[in-house]
N, C-alpha and C positions, 0 to 999 in steps of 0.2 A: 147089458149084464157086466162090462170091461168097465165102464162108467162107475157101476156100484163099487165095484173091486178098486179099484184107484181110489175111490174117494173113503170108501173103509180102512185101506192102506196108511191114507196120508192121516186119518182120525187116529189110528193106533200109533201112528209115530209119533205124531204130536203129542198125543196123550203120555206116553214112555218118556216124553224128552223132557214136558215143562207140565205137565198135570194138567192141561187144558188145549182146547184147540184153539189156535188162532184164528179168527173170522176173515183176516184178509186172505191168509192161504187158502181157507176153504173155499171161499167165495171166486179165487183165482183158478182155482181146480175145477170149479163146478163152472167156470164159465169157459175155460179151455175144453173140457172133455164134452160138452154140450155141442163143441162149435162142430161144422161137419167140412171146414178148412183146413187143409195142412199146407203147412210151408216145405219145401224140399231144396233143402241145399249142398252143394259137392255135386252139381249134374254138370255131364260132360258138357265141353263148347259146343259140339255137335248137335245137343238137343234141341228139340221143337216142339211147338203145344202138341202137335200129332204125336211123338215119340212119348213125351210124357202121359199125354192120355194112355196111351196104349199099353204103359209099363204099368200104370196104375187101374185099369178098368178090370181087372180081375176081383177085386176085393167090393165090388158095387159100380151103381149107378152114377158115373162123372159127371158130374154138370158141365164143370169147366176143368180146363187144365192150361195153365199159361206159363210159358219160359219168360222171364224178366229180359228186354234186351236193353242193351245201353244206347241213349238216344244219339249220341255223336258218331258211334261207330257201324251200328245195327246189330253189332255180335251180343251174343247169350251173355249176362252178366253171372251167370251159375248157378242160378237159384229159380225156384217158380214156385207157384201154389197150384194144389189142385182141391176142387171143390166136389164132393158127394151129396146125394141127394138125402143124406142121414148121418146122423153122429155114430152111429154103430159102423157102416160103414170104412168111415173114416178114421174110427179108431183100430179096425183090423188092419185097416193099409198100414197105418203107423205103426203097430206092431210087428205087421210082417216085413216091411219095408225097409225100415230104421237099421242102417248100415251094408244092407243090401248093394251088390254091384250094380251100375247100371253104364251102360258103354265105357268100361276099363274103370271106371269110379266108381266109391263107394258112398252113398247118399245119405245123407242125417234129414229125420223125418220129424218132425212135432208139429203139432197143432199149433196153427197160426194164430199170433197176438193182435190186436187192432193197434196201431200207431195213435197214439194222442196225440193231437196236435191243439196249438192252442189258439183260440180265436182269431184270425188274422184281420185287423182292423184297416181303414181305410190307409192311413199314414203307412203302412207295412209294403204297400207299393207303390207310394209316391216317392220320388227319387231327389225333391229340391232340398229343403231346408227342415230338415227333421228336430223337432225340443228346440228350433229356435223360434223368438217370437219374431215379428216383423213390426 
């Protein structure tokens, strides 16, 4: 239900501003709202996977909760991801938890977006003569 409300709100806003709905904006909203993975920012440094799962489990079945750690220090980077079994649960958690306090800090909750990475070629990993003919 929240998905359709968000989609309708976006359509009304776009139509009132420009007279038409921009397709890219509409597709991005559909993609984000149909997702069941949330980005959680502003986590306390003490947060771990278990803490994150516990904080978000009241809104549906949490499939995965992961705090992102720094590779060199092993310390939390202050953000993580929570995946739900349904987009409805994710939407409910996003609405309820965004701006709420967790471990003394106000967390930011939004739908996770896929990072677009250009395809890597063999030369990207090669440390020799790049771009030079032998």
